[in-house]
C-alpha positions, 0 to 999 in steps of 0.5 A: 519518494524517488523515481526508482522507488516508484518504478520498483513499486509499479514494475511488472517484475513482482518476484523481487518485491515479494522476496526482497521487499521494497523501499518507499520514501526511504522506509523499508516495506514488506509486501503483505498482499500484491493484487496490483496487476491481478484481475479479481473475479467479479463474484469476490469482494477482493479489491482490484488493483491493490497492494498491502504493505507494512513498514519494517520496525527500526529498533535504533529509532526511539521516536517511531518504534511501530509499523504502519500499514500502507495501501497502494491502489492503482486507478489508471492513470493515478496511483494512490498511496495511503499510510495508516496510523499506528494500529490500523490494519492494512486490510481495513485501510484498504477496504475503508478508503479505496474499496470503490475509488471511482464512485466515491473519491477519497479526500483526506484532510486528516490521517486515516483513523 
């Protein structure tokens, strides 16, 4: 990942992300849900400080013709970026791995399945 990609991801101007998407590690991504700087109400099960992304399909690349879910979680001062395997939904990736990162840290020795 490059510094401009990180700045775009964590920047306060969310309109560009929502209309044009963003690039992470050279892969074009669509924003599915952006709650990175939104305060969720305590009575909801919606995770706080999270963002769900999905990579775009590149038809010219025959090796990887699928999309991947990406969950971004902001736990000050750390930004966690998790990339799911093929077939894993973004909401599942987000809730399964980072629903409460402060109490149960995520240690990934293998990709999330």
